[in-house]
C-alpha positions, 0 to 999 in steps of 0.5 A: 820238560818234567817228563824229559827231566824225570827220564834224565834221572831215571837214566842217571839212576839205572847207569849208577845201579849198573855200576854198583852191580858190576863192581860186585861181580867181576870175571878174569880171563886166564891168559898168560902162558907159563907152561913148558912148550906152550898150553895152547890158545888162551883164554884157559879159563875164567876166574869169577869174583863176587861180593856176597855181604862181608864175604867174596866167592871165587870160582875158577873154571878151566876151559874144555880140555884143560884139567888142573895140575899140581906141580912144582912150577906152581908150588904144589897148588892148582890155584894161587892168590894173594889177599890183604888182610886175610889169614888161612882161617878166612878161606873156606873151601867149596865141597869138591871131590876129590876134596880141596884144601888151602895153603898159605906160604911163600908161593913164587914158582915158575916166574908168575911172581909172589903169592901168599895163598894156594888151593891144593889137592891133598890126595892128588899127589904131583902132576895131573889132578885128573879133573877139570871144570870148576873149583870155588872158595870163599874168602871171609870178611874181605872185599873184592879189592883185597883179593884182586891187587896185582902181585910183584910181576903184575899178576892176579891169579895163577891156576896150574894146568895140563893142556890138551897138548899135553904141556903142563904149567901155570897160567895167569891173570894179568889183563883187565877184567871182562866187562859185562853190560854196563861194566866199566862204564862208570863216571864216562858212561854216566856222561855219555847217558846224560850228554845224549839226553841233553842233546835230545832235549835242546833238539826237542825245544827247537822243534817246539820253538 
C-alpha cells in the first residue's frame, strides 16, 4: 500500500505540474472570417501566447498561402490585440524584414470589436504586405490573462490577411485555445486520475483478501 500511495502522490504531482505548464503557453486558432467574399476554410493561422518570466511573447503564424494585409478594414494594422494595464512602451516588436512597429488607438474596424493595440508595417502601405509566415512581439511586465480577455464582441486577436482566393479582410480568434497534452485537464483531470488509482487500490485489496 505504501508503494501505491507513493504512486498516487506522484501522479497528482505530475497532473498539477502539467496544468502549470499548460497555463504558461496557449495556442489560439484564427477562425472567424470577416473577409469580403470569404477567406476560405479556417483556421487561417495560429496565435501562440507564452509566459516568459514577467513578460509575454506572442507569435502569429498564418496558414500556408495566406499573407498579411494592411487595410482600413483592420485600421491599417496587420494584427490587433488588447492589453489590461499595458502601455505602448511595454510592447517590443521582434526583428522582421520589413520592419514592424506597434501602435495604439481606438481600433474598431470591420465589425470585429474594439481593440487598443496593433502591429503594423510602416513601409508596406495600404493592401497586401507581400509576406506571410510568423510575426512576433513581446509585452513586458504582463501576464497571459492581461492579453487574452475577449473584447466587446467576444474576440481576442485579429489579423488582416490576403487569402489564396484573392479576398482580403480580418480573421479573428474567438474560440477556446487549442489544448495540448494535459492542457485544460485542471481539477477534472486530477479527479479522474485519482479516481482511477483509488479504484485500482480497491480491486487490489479484494484480490489480496
